[in-house]
N, CA, C and O atoms as a MOPAC input file, in Angstrom:
PM7 MOZYME 1SCF
protein

 N     71.60100 1    96.93300 1    98.56100 1
 C     72.25700 1    97.48100 1    97.40200 1
 C     73.54100 1    98.18500 1    97.80800 1
 O     73.63800 1    98.78900 1    98.87700 1
 N     74.51500 1    98.08800 1    96.92700 1
 C     75.80300 1    98.72800 1    97.17100 1
 C     75.88700 1   100.03700 1    96.39300 1
 O     75.47100 1   100.11600 1    95.23700 1
 N     76.42700 1   101.05400 1    97.03900 1
 C     76.61300 1   102.35400 1    96.38600 1
 C     78.02400 1   102.53400 1    95.84100 1
 O     78.21600 1   103.19300 1    94.81900 1
 N     79.01500 1   101.95100 1    96.51700 1
 C     80.40900 1   102.08100 1    96.09200 1
 C     80.98100 1   100.69000 1    95.84800 1
 O     81.17900 1    99.91100 1    96.78100 1
 N     81.24400 1   100.39100 1    94.57100 1
 C     81.72000 1    99.07200 1    94.16800 1
 C     83.09800 1    99.22400 1    93.54100 1
 O     83.27500 1    99.98200 1    92.58800 1
 N     84.06600 1    98.50400 1    94.07800 1
 C     85.42500 1    98.50400 1    93.53700 1
 C     85.63000 1    97.20700 1    92.76700 1
 O     85.44600 1    96.11500 1    93.30600 1
 N     86.01500 1    97.33800 1    91.49500 1
 C     86.22600 1    96.16100 1    90.64700 1
 C     87.69600 1    96.09800 1    90.25600 1
 O     88.22100 1    97.01800 1    89.62800 1
 N     88.35100 1    95.01100 1    90.63100 1
 C     89.75200 1    94.81300 1    90.27200 1
 C     89.80100 1    94.17000 1    88.88800 1
 O     89.21100 1    93.11200 1    88.67000 1
 N     90.50600 1    94.81100 1    87.95500 1
 C     90.58800 1    94.29300 1    86.58800 1
 C     92.04500 1    94.07300 1    86.20300 1
 O     92.92500 1    94.87000 1    86.52800 1
 N     92.27200 1    92.96000 1    85.49700 1
 C     93.63000 1    92.63500 1    85.05900 1
 C     93.68300 1    92.18100 1    83.60200 1
 O     94.72200 1    91.71800 1    83.13100 1
 N     92.57600 1    92.31200 1    82.89700 1
 C     92.55700 1    91.92300 1    81.49600 1
 C     92.10500 1    90.50100 1    81.24900 1
 O     91.93200 1    90.10200 1    80.09700 1
 N     91.91000 1    89.72900 1    82.29800 1
 C     91.48000 1    88.34100 1    82.13400 1
 C     89.97700 1    88.27400 1    81.85800 1
 O     89.24300 1    89.23000 1    82.10800 1
 N     89.53800 1    87.13300 1    81.34100 1
 C     88.11200 1    86.92300 1    81.09100 1
 C     87.31900 1    87.00200 1    82.39500 1
 O     86.22600 1    87.56800 1    82.42700 1
 N     87.87000 1    86.43500 1    83.46900 1
 C     87.17400 1    86.48900 1    84.75400 1
 C     87.01500 1    87.92800 1    85.24400 1
 O     85.99800 1    88.27200 1    85.84600 1
 N     88.01300 1    88.76300 1    84.99000 1
 C     87.90800 1    90.16600 1    85.40400 1
 C     86.82800 1    90.88100 1    84.61000 1
 O     86.09400 1    91.69800 1    85.16700 1
 N     86.71700 1    90.59200 1    83.33200 1
 C     85.65200 1    91.20600 1    82.52700 1
 C     84.28100 1    90.72600 1    82.99200 1
 O     83.32000 1    91.49500 1    82.98900 1
 N     84.18700 1    89.46000 1    83.39100 1
 C     82.92000 1    88.97400 1    83.95200 1
 C     82.62700 1    89.67000 1    85.28300 1
 O     81.46600 1    89.91700 1    85.61100 1
 N     83.66800 1    89.98500 1    86.04700 1
 C     83.49000 1    90.71400 1    87.30800 1
 C     82.92300 1    92.10500 1    87.04500 1
 O     82.08800 1    92.58900 1    87.80800 1
 N     83.37500 1    92.75200 1    85.96400 1
 C     82.82400 1    94.06000 1    85.60100 1
 C     81.32800 1    93.91500 1    85.31200 1
 O     80.52200 1    94.72300 1    85.77500 1
 N     80.96400 1    92.88900 1    84.54900 1
 C     79.54900 1    92.64900 1    84.25000 1
 C     78.73100 1    92.40700 1    85.50200 1
 O     77.60100 1    92.88400 1    85.61000 1
 N     79.28800 1    91.67400 1    86.44600 1
 C     78.59200 1    91.39900 1    87.70700 1
 C     78.42300 1    92.68000 1    88.51700 1
 O     77.37800 1    92.89100 1    89.13300 1
 N     79.43700 1    93.53200 1    88.52100 1
 C     79.33400 1    94.80900 1    89.23400 1
 C     78.25600 1    95.68600 1    88.61500 1
 O     77.50700 1    96.35400 1    89.32800 1
 N     78.17700 1    95.68500 1    87.28900 1
 C     77.12800 1    96.45600 1    86.60400 1
 C     75.76400 1    95.92300 1    87.00300 1
 O     74.84600 1    96.70100 1    87.26000 1
 N     75.61900 1    94.59600 1    87.05900 1
 C     74.35100 1    93.99300 1    87.46600 1
 C     74.00800 1    94.39100 1    88.90300 1
 O     72.85500 1    94.70100 1    89.20200 1
 N     75.00000 1    94.38400 1    89.78500 1
 C     74.77100 1    94.74700 1    91.18800 1
 C     74.34000 1    96.20100 1    91.33200 1
 O     73.53400 1    96.53200 1    92.20100 1
 N     74.87800 1    97.06100 1    90.48200 1
 C     74.59000 1    98.49000 1    90.57800 1
 C     73.33000 1    98.90000 1    89.83200 1
 O     72.79700 1    99.98300 1    90.07500 1
 N     72.84500 1    98.05900 1    88.93200 1
 C     71.68100 1    98.45000 1    88.13300 1
 C     70.46800 1    98.66200 1    89.03700 1
 O     70.24100 1    97.91500 1    89.98900 1
 N     69.72100 1    99.66800 1    88.72300 1
 C     68.55400 1   100.01800 1    89.52000 1
 C     68.88500 1   100.88900 1    90.71200 1
 O     67.99100 1   101.25600 1    91.47400 1
 N     70.13800 1   101.22400 1    90.88900 1
 C     70.55600 1   102.05700 1    91.99700 1
 C     71.22000 1   103.31600 1    91.42000 1
 O     72.41500 1   103.30000 1    91.12500 1
 N     70.46800 1   104.38700 1    91.26000 1
 C     71.02100 1   105.57900 1    90.60200 1
 C     72.18700 1   106.23000 1    91.34400 1
 O     72.93300 1   107.00700 1    90.74700 1
 N     72.35800 1   105.93400 1    92.61200 1
 C     73.46400 1   106.51200 1    93.37000 1
 C     74.72700 1   105.66900 1    93.33000 1
 O     75.73000 1   106.03000 1    93.94500 1
 N     74.69300 1   104.56100 1    92.62200 1
 C     75.83600 1   103.65000 1    92.62000 1
 C     76.99400 1   104.19100 1    91.79500 1
 O     76.80900 1   104.87300 1    90.78700 1
 N     78.19900 1   103.86200 1    92.26000 1
 C     79.43100 1   104.19200 1    91.53000 1
 C     80.29400 1   102.94700 1    91.45000 1
 O     80.45400 1   102.21600 1    92.42800 1
 N     80.84100 1   102.72400 1    90.27900 1
 C     81.75400 1   101.60900 1    90.06500 1
 C     83.12900 1   102.18300 1    89.76700 1
 O     83.28000 1   103.04700 1    88.90300 1
 N     84.11900 1   101.70000 1    90.48500 1
 C     85.50400 1   102.10300 1    90.22900 1
 C     86.27300 1   100.88100 1    89.74900 1
 O     86.26400 1    99.83200 1    90.39300 1
 N     86.93800 1   101.03200 1    88.60800 1
 C     87.76900 1    99.97200 1    88.04800 1
 C     89.21200 1   100.25200 1    88.45100 1
 O     89.75800 1   101.30900 1    88.13500 1
 N     89.82500 1    99.30100 1    89.14800 1
 C     91.20900 1    99.48200 1    89.58000 1
 C     92.08900 1    98.42600 1    88.92200 1
 O     91.77700 1    97.23600 1    88.94200 1
 N     93.18000 1    98.88000 1    88.34600 1
 C     94.19300 1    97.99000 1    87.80700 1
 C     95.47600 1    98.27700 1    88.56100 1
 O     95.90700 1    99.42600 1    88.65900 1
 N     96.07800 1    97.23700 1    89.09000 1
 C     97.31400 1    97.39800 1    89.83900 1
 C     98.39800 1    96.59200 1    89.13500 1
 O     98.26000 1    95.38800 1    88.91700 1
 N     99.45500 1    97.26800 1    88.79300 1
 C    100.57000 1    96.59200 1    88.13700 1
 C    101.71400 1    96.48500 1    89.12800 1
 O    102.07100 1    97.46000 1    89.78900 1
 N    102.29000 1    95.28500 1    89.22500 1
 C    103.39000 1    95.11300 1    90.17900 1
 C    104.61200 1    95.91700 1    89.76500 1
 O    104.89600 1    96.08200 1    88.57900 1
 N    105.31400 1    96.40200 1    90.74400 1
 C    106.55300 1    97.12600 1    90.51100 1
 C    107.60400 1    96.12800 1    90.04400 1
 O    107.79800 1    95.08600 1    90.66900 1
 N    108.27000 1    96.44300 1    88.96600 1
 C    109.30100 1    95.53600 1    88.45100 1
 C    110.65800 1    96.21000 1    88.55000 1
 O    110.76200 1    97.43600 1    88.57400 1
 N    111.67800 1    95.39700 1    88.60500 1
 C    113.04000 1    95.91700 1    88.63800 1
 C    113.66400 1    95.66900 1    87.27100 1
 O    114.10600 1    94.55400 1    86.99800 1
 N    113.71000 1    96.68100 1    86.40500 1
 C    114.19200 1    96.48400 1    85.04500 1
 C    115.68600 1    96.23900 1    84.93900 1
 O    116.15400 1    95.80100 1    83.88800 1
 N    116.45000 1    96.50600 1    85.98900 1
 C    117.89400 1    96.34500 1    85.90000 1
 C    118.37900 1    95.08700 1    86.61000 1
 O    119.58300 1    94.90600 1    86.79100 1
 N    117.47200 1    94.22900 1    87.00800 1
 C    117.86300 1    92.98900 1    87.67100 1
 C    118.76300 1    92.19300 1    86.73300 1
 O    118.39700 1    91.95200 1    85.58300 1
 N    119.90400 1    91.79300 1    87.19800 1
 C    120.80800 1    90.99700 1    86.39400 1
 C    121.82100 1    91.81500 1    85.61100 1
 O    122.70800 1    91.24300 1    84.97800 1
 N    121.71500 1    93.13300 1    85.63800 1
 C    122.71700 1    93.95300 1    84.95400 1
 C    124.02200 1    93.90100 1    85.75400 1
 O    124.01300 1    93.69200 1    86.96700 1
 N    125.10000 1    94.08600 1    85.07700 1
 C    126.40500 1    94.05600 1    85.72800 1
 C    126.67700 1    95.31700 1    86.53000 1
 O    125.86600 1    96.24300 1    86.53700 1
 N    127.82000 1    95.35100 1    87.20600 1
 C    128.16500 1    96.50100 1    88.06100 1
 C    128.57100 1    97.74200 1    87.26900 1
 O    128.76300 1    98.80500 1    87.85900 1
 N    128.70500 1    97.63100 1    85.94800 1
 C    129.14500 1    98.76900 1    85.14800 1
 C    127.99700 1    99.61800 1    84.61800 1
 O    128.19100 1   100.43900 1    83.72100 1
 N    126.83200 1    99.43000 1    85.15600 1
 C    125.65600 1   100.19000 1    84.73100 1
 C    125.67700 1   101.54900 1    85.42700 1
 O    125.85700 1   101.62700 1    86.64200 1
 N    125.49300 1   102.60900 1    84.65900 1
 C    125.48400 1   103.94500 1    85.25200 1
 C    124.12000 1   104.24000 1    85.85600 1
 O    123.13000 1   103.58400 1    85.53200 1
 N    124.07900 1   105.21700 1    86.72400 1
 C    122.80800 1   105.59900 1    87.34000 1
 C    121.83100 1   106.12400 1    86.29300 1
 O    120.62400 1   105.92200 1    86.42400 1
 N    122.32900 1   106.79200 1    85.26000 1
 C    121.46400 1   107.28600 1    84.18100 1
 C    120.84200 1   106.11600 1    83.41500 1
 O    119.66900 1   106.17200 1    83.04700 1
 N    121.62200 1   105.05500 1    83.17200 1
 C    121.09100 1   103.88100 1    82.47700 1
 C    120.01200 1   103.20400 1    83.32100 1
 O    118.99800 1   102.74400 1    82.79600 1
 N    120.23800 1   103.14900 1    84.61900 1
 C    119.24400 1   102.56300 1    85.52000 1
 C    117.96700 1   103.39700 1    85.49000 1
 O    116.86800 1   102.85200 1    85.38800 1
 N    118.11300 1   104.70900 1    85.57800 1
 C    116.95900 1   105.60500 1    85.55500 1
 C    116.19200 1   105.48400 1    84.23400 1
 O    114.96200 1   105.43200 1    84.23200 1
 N    116.91200 1   105.43900 1    83.12200 1
 C    116.26700 1   105.28900 1    81.80800 1
 C    115.52700 1   103.95900 1    81.70200 1
 O    114.40600 1   103.90700 1    81.19500 1
 N    116.15600 1   102.88200 1    82.18100 1
 C    115.52500 1   101.55800 1    82.13200 1
 C    114.27600 1   101.52500 1    82.99600 1
 O    113.25800 1   100.95800 1    82.59800 1
 N    114.34700 1   102.12900 1    84.17400 1
 C    113.18200 1   102.16600 1    85.05400 1
 C    112.04200 1   102.96300 1    84.42700 1
 O    110.88500 1   102.54500 1    84.48300 1
 N    112.36700 1   104.11100 1    83.82700 1
 C    111.33900 1   104.93700 1    83.19100 1
 C    110.69400 1   104.18500 1    82.02500 1
 O    109.47400 1   104.21600 1    81.86300 1
 N    111.49800 1   103.52100 1    81.22900 1
 C    110.97200 1   102.76300 1    80.08500 1
 C    110.07400 1   101.62200 1    80.56700 1
 O    108.99200 1   101.40800 1    80.02000 1
 N    110.52200 1   100.89100 1    81.58900 1
 C    109.71900 1    99.78500 1    82.12100 1
 C    108.40800 1   100.29800 1    82.69700 1
 O    107.35700 1    99.69000 1    82.49000 1
 N    108.46400 1   101.41200 1    83.41700 1
 C    107.25200 1   101.98400 1    84.00400 1
 C    106.28500 1   102.43000 1    82.90900 1
 O    105.08000 1   102.20000 1    83.01300 1
 N    106.80500 1   103.06400 1    81.86600 1
 C    105.95100 1   103.49800 1    80.75600 1
 C    105.25900 1   102.31500 1    80.08900 1
 O    104.07300 1   102.38200 1    79.76800 1
 N    106.00600 1   101.22800 1    79.88400 1
 C    105.43000 1   100.03700 1    79.24800 1
 C    104.34600 1    99.41800 1    80.13100 1
 O    103.29400 1    99.00900 1    79.64100 1
 N    104.61000 1    99.35300 1    81.42800 1
 C    103.64500 1    98.77400 1    82.36100 1
 C    102.38900 1    99.63300 1    82.42200 1
 O    101.27600 1    99.10700 1    82.40500 1
 N    102.55800 1   100.94000 1    82.49300 1
 C    101.39700 1   101.82700 1    82.55000 1
 C    100.59400 1   101.78600 1    81.25100 1
 O     99.36600 1   101.87500 1    81.28500 1
 N    101.25900 1   101.65400 1    80.12400 1
 C    100.56100 1   101.53600 1    78.84400 1
 C     99.69900 1   100.28300 1    78.83300 1
 O     98.54400 1   100.32700 1    78.41100 1
 N    100.25200 1    99.16500 1    79.29500 1
 C     99.49700 1    97.91200 1    79.35300 1
 C     98.31500 1    98.05100 1    80.31400 1
 O     97.21900 1    97.56800 1    80.03000 1
 N     98.54000 1    98.70400 1    81.43700 1
 C     97.47000 1    98.89700 1    82.41500 1
 C     96.34900 1    99.74600 1    81.83100 1
 O     95.17300 1    99.46100 1    82.05300 1
 N     96.70500 1   100.77800 1    81.09300 1
 C     95.68400 1   101.61700 1    80.45800 1
 C     94.86600 1   100.81800 1    79.44700 1
 O     93.66200 1   101.03700 1    79.31400 1
 N     95.51200 1    99.89200 1    78.73300 1
 C     94.78700 1    99.01800 1    77.79700 1
 C     93.78900 1    98.14300 1    78.55100 1
 O     92.66200 1    97.94800 1    78.09800 1
 N     94.20400 1    97.62100 1    79.69500 1
 C     93.31600 1    96.78300 1    80.50900 1
 C     92.11700 1    97.59300 1    80.97800 1
 O     90.98000 1    97.12900 1    80.89800 1
 N     92.36700 1    98.80000 1    81.46500 1
 C     91.28300 1    99.65800 1    81.94400 1
 C     90.34700 1   100.02000 1    80.79400 1
 O     89.12800 1   100.02700 1    80.96600 1
 N     90.90100 1   100.31600 1    79.63400 1
 C     90.07600 1   100.65100 1    78.47200 1
 C     89.16300 1    99.49100 1    78.10000 1
 O     87.98600 1    99.69000 1    77.79600 1
 N     89.70600 1    98.28600 1    78.12500 1
 C     88.91700 1    97.08900 1    77.82700 1
 C     87.79500 1    96.91700 1    78.85400 1
 O     86.66400 1    96.59100 1    78.49200 1
 N     88.10900 1    97.13300 1    80.12200 1
 C     87.09800 1    97.00400 1    81.17200 1
 C     86.04300 1    98.09900 1    81.05600 1
 O     84.86200 1    97.85200 1    81.30200 1
 N     86.46000 1    99.30200 1    80.68500 1
 C     85.49000 1   100.39600 1    80.53000 1
 C     84.50800 1   100.09500 1    79.39700 1
 O     83.33100 1   100.44200 1    79.49000 1
 N     84.98300 1    99.45300 1    78.33100 1
 C     84.07600 1    99.05700 1    77.25700 1
 C     83.03100 1    98.08900 1    77.79600 1
 O     81.86100 1    98.16000 1    77.42200 1
 N     83.45500 1    97.18500 1    78.67400 1
 C     82.51700 1    96.24200 1    79.26700 1
 C     81.53400 1    96.95000 1    80.19500 1
 O     80.42700 1    96.45700 1    80.41200 1
 N     81.92400 1    98.09600 1    80.74300 1
 C     81.07100 1    98.82700 1    81.68100 1
 C     80.22400 1    99.90000 1    81.01200 1
 O     79.53600 1   100.65000 1    81.70500 1
 N     80.25400 1    99.99400 1    79.69800 1
 C     79.47200 1   101.02000 1    79.01000 1
 C     77.99000 1   100.93800 1    79.33600 1
 O     77.30500 1   101.95900 1    79.39600 1
 N     77.49600 1    99.72700 1    79.54600 1
 C     76.08600 1    99.56100 1    79.91600 1
 C     75.77500 1   100.30600 1    81.20600 1
 O     74.69300 1   100.87500 1    81.35500 1
 N     76.72100 1   100.30100 1    82.13400 1
 C     76.50800 1   100.98600 1    83.40200 1
 C     76.36600 1   102.48500 1    83.18500 1
 O     75.50100 1   103.12700 1    83.78000 1
 N     77.20700 1   103.03100 1    82.34200 1
 C     77.15700 1   104.47200 1    82.10500 1
 C     75.86300 1   104.87900 1    81.41200 1
 O     75.31300 1   105.94100 1    81.70200 1
 N     75.37400 1   104.04400 1    80.49900 1
 C     74.11100 1   104.37400 1    79.83700 1
 C     72.93600 1   104.23700 1    80.80400 1
 O     71.88700 1   104.84700 1    80.59500 1
 N     73.10500 1   103.44200 1    81.86000 1
 C     72.05200 1   103.29300 1    82.86600 1
 C     72.17700 1   104.33900 1    83.96700 1
 O     71.43400 1   104.30100 1    84.94800 1
 N     73.11400 1   105.27100 1    83.81100 1
 C     73.26900 1   106.33100 1    84.79100 1
 C     74.14500 1   105.98000 1    85.96900 1
 O     74.15800 1   106.70300 1    86.96500 1
 N     74.87800 1   104.88700 1    85.87700 1
 C     75.78000 1   104.48900 1    86.95400 1
 C     77.15900 1   105.06700 1    86.64500 1
 O     77.69400 1   104.85600 1    85.55600 1
 N     77.72100 1   105.77900 1    87.58300 1
 C     79.03300 1   106.37900 1    87.36800 1
 C     80.12900 1   105.33500 1    87.35500 1
 O     80.15300 1   104.43700 1    88.19700 1
 N     81.03200 1   105.45200 1    86.40100 1
 C     82.17300 1   104.54200 1    86.29500 1
 C     83.44500 1   105.37400 1    86.20800 1
 O     83.54600 1   106.28800 1    85.39100 1
 N     84.41200 1   105.05000 1    87.05500 1
 C     85.71000 1   105.70400 1    87.00100 1
 C     86.78400 1   104.62600 1    86.98500 1
 O     86.52000 1   103.47000 1    87.31700 1
 N     87.97900 1   105.00300 1    86.60500 1
 C     89.06200 1   104.02900 1    86.56900 1
 C     90.33400 1   104.63200 1    87.12200 1
 O     90.53200 1   105.84600 1    87.08500 1
 N     91.20400 1   103.75700 1    87.64300 1
 C     92.48300 1   104.20600 1    88.14500 1
 C     93.50400 1   103.10000 1    87.98600 1
 O     93.16300 1   101.91800 1    87.95600 1
 N     94.74200 1   103.49400 1    87.88600 1
 C     95.86000 1   102.56700 1    87.76800 1
 C     96.82200 1   102.86600 1    88.90200 1
 O     97.15400 1   104.02200 1    89.16500 1
 N     97.26600 1   101.80500 1    89.57200 1
 C     98.24900 1   101.96700 1    90.63000 1
 C     99.40000 1   101.00900 1    90.38700 1
 O     99.24300 1    99.99400 1    89.70900 1
 N    100.54700 1   101.33300 1    90.94000 1
 C    101.71900 1   100.47100 1    90.84400 1
 C    102.04500 1    99.97800 1    92.24300 1
 O    102.08600 1   100.76200 1    93.19100 1
 N    102.27500 1    98.67700 1    92.36900 1
 C    102.62400 1    98.10100 1    93.66000 1
 C    102.14300 1    96.67700 1    93.76500 1
 O    101.84900 1    96.03600 1    92.75700 1
 N    102.06000 1    96.18100 1    94.98200 1
 C    101.54500 1    94.83900 1    95.22600 1
 C    100.03800 1    94.87000 1    94.99800 1
 O     99.33700 1    95.62900 1    95.66600 1
 N     99.51400 1    94.05400 1    94.05800 1
 C     98.09000 1    94.14800 1    93.72300 1
 C     97.13900 1    93.96100 1    94.91300 1
 O     96.24300 1    94.78100 1    95.11500 1
 N     97.31800 1    92.91800 1    95.68500 1
 C     96.39500 1    92.66900 1    96.80000 1
 C     96.44100 1    93.79700 1    97.81800 1
 O     95.40300 1    94.25700 1    98.29400 1
 N     97.62900 1    94.23300 1    98.14600 1
 C     97.77600 1    95.31500 1    99.13000 1
 C     97.15900 1    96.60900 1    98.60500 1
 O     96.44900 1    97.29800 1    99.33700 1
 N     97.42400 1    96.93900 1    97.35200 1
 C     96.88700 1    98.18600 1    96.78900 1
 C     95.36500 1    98.16200 1    96.74100 1
 O     94.71800 1    99.16400 1    97.04400 1
 N     94.79100 1    97.02300 1    96.36300 1
 C     93.32500 1    96.90500 1    96.27500 1
 C     92.69300 1    97.07600 1    97.64800 1
 O     91.74900 1    97.84900 1    97.80800 1
 N     93.20900 1    96.35900 1    98.63700 1
 C     92.59400 1    96.42300 1    99.96700 1
 C     92.81100 1    97.78400 1   100.62700 1
 O     91.90900 1    98.30200 1   101.28500 1
 N     93.98900 1    98.36400 1   100.45800 1
 C     94.23800 1    99.68300 1   101.05100 1
 C     93.36000 1   100.75600 1   100.40900 1
 O     92.82900 1   101.62600 1   101.09800 1
 N     93.21200 1   100.68800 1    99.09200 1
 C     92.37500 1   101.67900 1    98.40400 1
 C     90.91400 1   101.51700 1    98.82400 1
 O     90.21800 1   102.50700 1    99.04700 1
 N     90.45100 1   100.27200 1    98.93200 1
 C     89.06800 1   100.02200 1    99.34300 1
 C     88.81200 1   100.57500 1   100.73900 1
 O     87.76300 1   101.17000 1   100.98900 1
 N     89.75900 1   100.38400 1   101.64500 1
 C     89.60100 1   100.88900 1   103.01300 1
 C     89.64100 1   102.41300 1   103.04400 1
 O     88.81100 1   103.05500 1   103.68700 1
 N     90.61600 1   102.98000 1   102.34000 1
 C     90.79900 1   104.43600 1   102.35100 1
 C     89.59400 1   105.16800 1   101.76900 1
 O     89.19800 1   106.21400 1   102.28400 1
 N     89.01300 1   104.63300 1   100.71200 1
 C     87.91100 1   105.30700 1   100.02000 1
 C     86.52500 1   104.83000 1   100.46000 1
 O     85.52000 1   105.32300 1    99.94700 1
 N     86.45100 1   103.89500 1   101.38700 1
 C     85.17300 1   103.45800 1   101.93900 1
 C     84.29300 1   102.65100 1   100.99300 1
 O     83.07700 1   102.84300 1   100.96500 1
 N     84.88800 1   101.75700 1   100.22300 1
 C     84.08900 1   100.91400 1    99.32000 1
 C     83.30000 1    99.89800 1   100.13000 1
 O     83.74900 1    99.42000 1   101.17200 1
 N     82.11900 1    99.58300 1    99.62700 1
 C     81.22200 1    98.65800 1   100.32400 1
 C     81.40800 1    97.22100 1    99.88600 1
 O     81.03800 1    96.30200 1   100.61700 1
 N     81.97800 1    97.00300 1    98.70100 1
 C     82.22100 1    95.65100 1    98.20300 1
 C     83.33200 1    95.70800 1    97.15800 1
 O     83.46500 1    96.68500 1    96.42200 1
 N     84.12600 1    94.63900 1    97.11100 1
 C     85.15400 1    94.47100 1    96.08000 1
 C     84.70400 1    93.30800 1    95.20600 1
 O     84.36500 1    92.24000 1    95.71500 1
 N     84.70000 1    93.51500 1    93.88700 1
 C     84.33700 1    92.46200 1    92.94700 1
 C     85.57200 1    92.18700 1    92.09500 1
 O     86.18800 1    93.10600 1    91.55600 1
 N     85.92200 1    90.90800 1    91.98300 1
 C     87.09700 1    90.56200 1    91.18800 1
 C     86.98500 1    89.15200 1    90.65300 1
 O     86.25100 1    88.31900 1    91.18500 1
 N     87.72600 1    88.90300 1    89.59200 1
 C     87.75100 1    87.56500 1    89.01800 1
 C     88.62400 1    86.65000 1    89.85100 1
 O     89.56500 1    87.07800 1    90.52000 1
 N     88.27600 1    85.37600 1    89.78600 1
 C     89.08800 1    84.37300 1    90.47900 1
 C     89.68600 1    83.47200 1    89.41900 1
 O     88.96400 1    82.86800 1    88.62600 1
 N     90.96600 1    83.38600 1    89.40800 1
 C     91.63200 1    82.50600 1    88.44400 1
 C     91.72400 1    81.11800 1    89.02200 1
 O     91.97800 1    80.95500 1    90.21500 1
 N     91.52300 1    80.12600 1    88.20200 1
 C     91.62000 1    78.73200 1    88.63200 1
 C     93.03900 1    78.22700 1    88.50900 1
 O     93.36700 1    77.55800 1    87.52900 1
 N     93.89000 1    78.52800 1    89.47600 1
 C     95.28000 1    78.08400 1    89.43900 1
 C     95.42900 1    76.61400 1    89.82300 1
 O     96.46200 1    76.00300 1    89.54900 1
 N     94.43400 1    76.06000 1    90.43800 1
 C     94.57200 1    74.70600 1    90.96400 1
 C     94.95700 1    74.79600 1    92.42800 1
 O     95.63500 1    75.73300 1    92.84900 1
 N     94.52000 1    73.81800 1    93.19400 1
 C     94.71300 1    73.87200 1    94.64700 1
 C     96.18600 1    73.87500 1    95.04700 1
 O     96.57300 1    74.62000 1    95.94700 1
 N     97.01500 1    73.05800 1    94.39800 1
 C     98.40800 1    72.97700 1    94.80500 1
 C     99.14000 1    74.28600 1    94.54200 1
 O     99.83200 1    74.79500 1    95.42300 1
 N     98.99600 1    74.84000 1    93.33100 1
 C     99.66500 1    76.10700 1    93.02200 1
 C     99.16900 1    77.21000 1    93.94100 1
 O     99.95800 1    78.01700 1    94.43100 1
 N     97.87000 1    77.24700 1    94.17400 1
 C     97.31800 1    78.29300 1    95.03100 1
 C     97.82500 1    78.14900 1    96.45300 1
 O     98.09800 1    79.14300 1    97.12500 1
 N     97.95100 1    76.90100 1    96.91400 1
 C     98.44400 1    76.65300 1    98.26000 1
 C     99.89700 1    77.10100 1    98.39600 1
 O    100.27800 1    77.68500 1    99.41000 1
 N    100.70600 1    76.82500 1    97.37100 1
 C    102.11700 1    77.16500 1    97.43000 1
 C    102.39000 1    78.63200 1    97.12500 1
 O    103.22600 1    79.25100 1    97.78300 1
 N    101.70700 1    79.19300 1    96.14700 1
 C    102.01000 1    80.54000 1    95.68200 1
 C    101.09100 1    81.60800 1    96.25100 1
 O    101.47900 1    82.77100 1    96.35600 1
 N     99.88800 1    81.22600 1    96.61700 1
 C     98.90200 1    82.21700 1    97.01000 1
 C     98.33200 1    82.86400 1    95.77200 1
 O     98.78800 1    82.57300 1    94.66600 1
 N     97.36800 1    83.71600 1    95.91800 1
 C     96.79300 1    84.40300 1    94.77200 1
 C     96.34700 1    85.78100 1    95.22600 1
 O     96.14500 1    86.03500 1    96.41300 1
 N     96.20100 1    86.65700 1    94.25500 1
 C     95.74500 1    88.00600 1    94.58500 1
 C     94.36300 1    87.93100 1    95.22500 1
 O     94.11200 1    88.57600 1    96.24300 1
 N     93.46300 1    87.14100 1    94.62700 1
 C     92.10300 1    87.06000 1    95.17700 1
 C     92.11300 1    86.49500 1    96.59400 1
 O     91.36100 1    86.96300 1    97.44900 1
 N     92.95200 1    85.50100 1    96.85100 1
 C     93.03800 1    84.93400 1    98.19800 1
 C     93.54600 1    85.94300 1    99.20900 1
 O     93.05000 1    86.01800 1   100.33300 1
 N     94.53900 1    86.71800 1    98.80200 1
 C     95.08700 1    87.73700 1    99.69700 1
 C     94.07900 1    88.85300 1    99.94900 1
 O     93.98800 1    89.37000 1   101.06200 1
 N     93.32400 1    89.22400 1    98.91900 1
 C     92.30100 1    90.25600 1    99.08700 1
 C     91.21900 1    89.74600 1   100.03400 1
 O     90.75400 1    90.48800 1   100.89900 1
 N     90.81400 1    88.48300 1    99.87900 1
 C     89.81900 1    87.90600 1   100.79000 1
 C     90.26300 1    88.01100 1   102.24200 1
 O     89.45300 1    88.29800 1   103.12300 1
 N     91.54600 1    87.77800 1   102.49000 1
 C     92.06000 1    87.80300 1   103.85600 1
 C     92.14500 1    89.21800 1   104.43800 1
 O     91.92800 1    89.41500 1   105.63400 1
 N     92.45700 1    90.19100 1   103.59900 1
 C     92.75300 1    91.53000 1   104.12200 1
 C     91.67600 1    92.57500 1   103.84600 1
 O     91.78500 1    93.70000 1   104.33400 1
 N     90.65800 1    92.24300 1   103.09200 1
 C     89.66700 1    93.24700 1   102.67300 1
 C     88.88700 1    93.81700 1   103.85100 1
 O     88.53600 1    93.10400 1   104.79000 1
 N     88.62500 1    95.11500 1   103.77900 1
 C     87.84700 1    95.77100 1   104.83300 1
 C     86.33500 1    95.66600 1   104.59700 1
 O     85.54400 1    96.21300 1   105.36500 1
 N     85.94400 1    94.96200 1   103.53500 1
 C     84.53400 1    94.85900 1   103.16300 1
 C     84.30800 1    93.50500 1   102.49200 1
 O     85.27000 1    92.77500 1   102.25700 1
 N     83.06900 1    93.15700 1   102.17900 1
 C     82.81300 1    91.88900 1   101.47700 1
 C     83.53000 1    91.84900 1   100.12400 1
 O     83.74700 1    92.87900 1    99.48700 1
 N     83.89200 1    90.62900 1    99.70300 1
 C     84.56400 1    90.41300 1    98.41800 1
 C     83.75300 1    89.37300 1    97.64700 1
 O     83.43600 1    88.30200 1    98.16400 1
 N     83.42400 1    89.71200 1    96.40000 1
 C     82.71500 1    88.78900 1    95.52700 1
 C     83.69300 1    88.32000 1    94.46600 1
 O     84.20600 1    89.13200 1    93.69600 1
 N     83.96100 1    87.00300 1    94.41300 1
 C     84.83200 1    86.43800 1    93.40100 1
 C     83.97500 1    85.87200 1    92.27400 1
 O     83.01200 1    85.14600 1    92.51700 1
 N     84.33600 1    86.21200 1    91.04700 1
 C     83.56500 1    85.81200 1    89.86600 1
 C     84.40000 1    84.86200 1    89.02700 1
 O     85.58600 1    85.09600 1    88.79700 1
 N     83.76300 1    83.78100 1    88.57000 1
 C     84.45500 1    82.84200 1    87.67900 1
 C     84.01500 1    83.07600 1    86.27400 1
 O     84.47600 1    82.39100 1    85.36000 1

C-alpha cells in the first residue's frame, strides 16, 4: 500500500480516471494522502510584439497571462477535487497545488522533494509517431521519476 500518492491532473478524462485510480489505491489505508498537482507551462505573452512595447506593458501582459493560466489551473484542480470527494469521505487526505513551469520537470522534482511513493497520471494517446517526435509529459515523467509511475487510460 502507498501512503503518499501524487496525482498529476490536467483536466483531461484520463487525468480524472487517474484520480479515481489513486482513490482506489488509497482506500483501506487510513494513513494515505493524495496530492493533486497541476502544472501550467510558463508562457511568454509578449512574443511577437514589436520593439515599441514598454516595460510596463510587458509586465501588465505577463501578469494578465499568469492570472488567466492560474485561473484555468484552479478550475482543473477543482474538477479533480470533485472526483476525489470519495477519498475524503473515506478518511483519505486530499490536497492540491498548482505550479508554473515545465510539467514533467515540476512533477518529478516535487515527487522527489516531498518523498512521494508513486505518481499516478493519465496517458494521452497521441499516436506513436507524434509521441516519438514530440515526446509527452507522461513519457518524460516515466524517464525521470524518483518512484514508480502508474499511467491510466
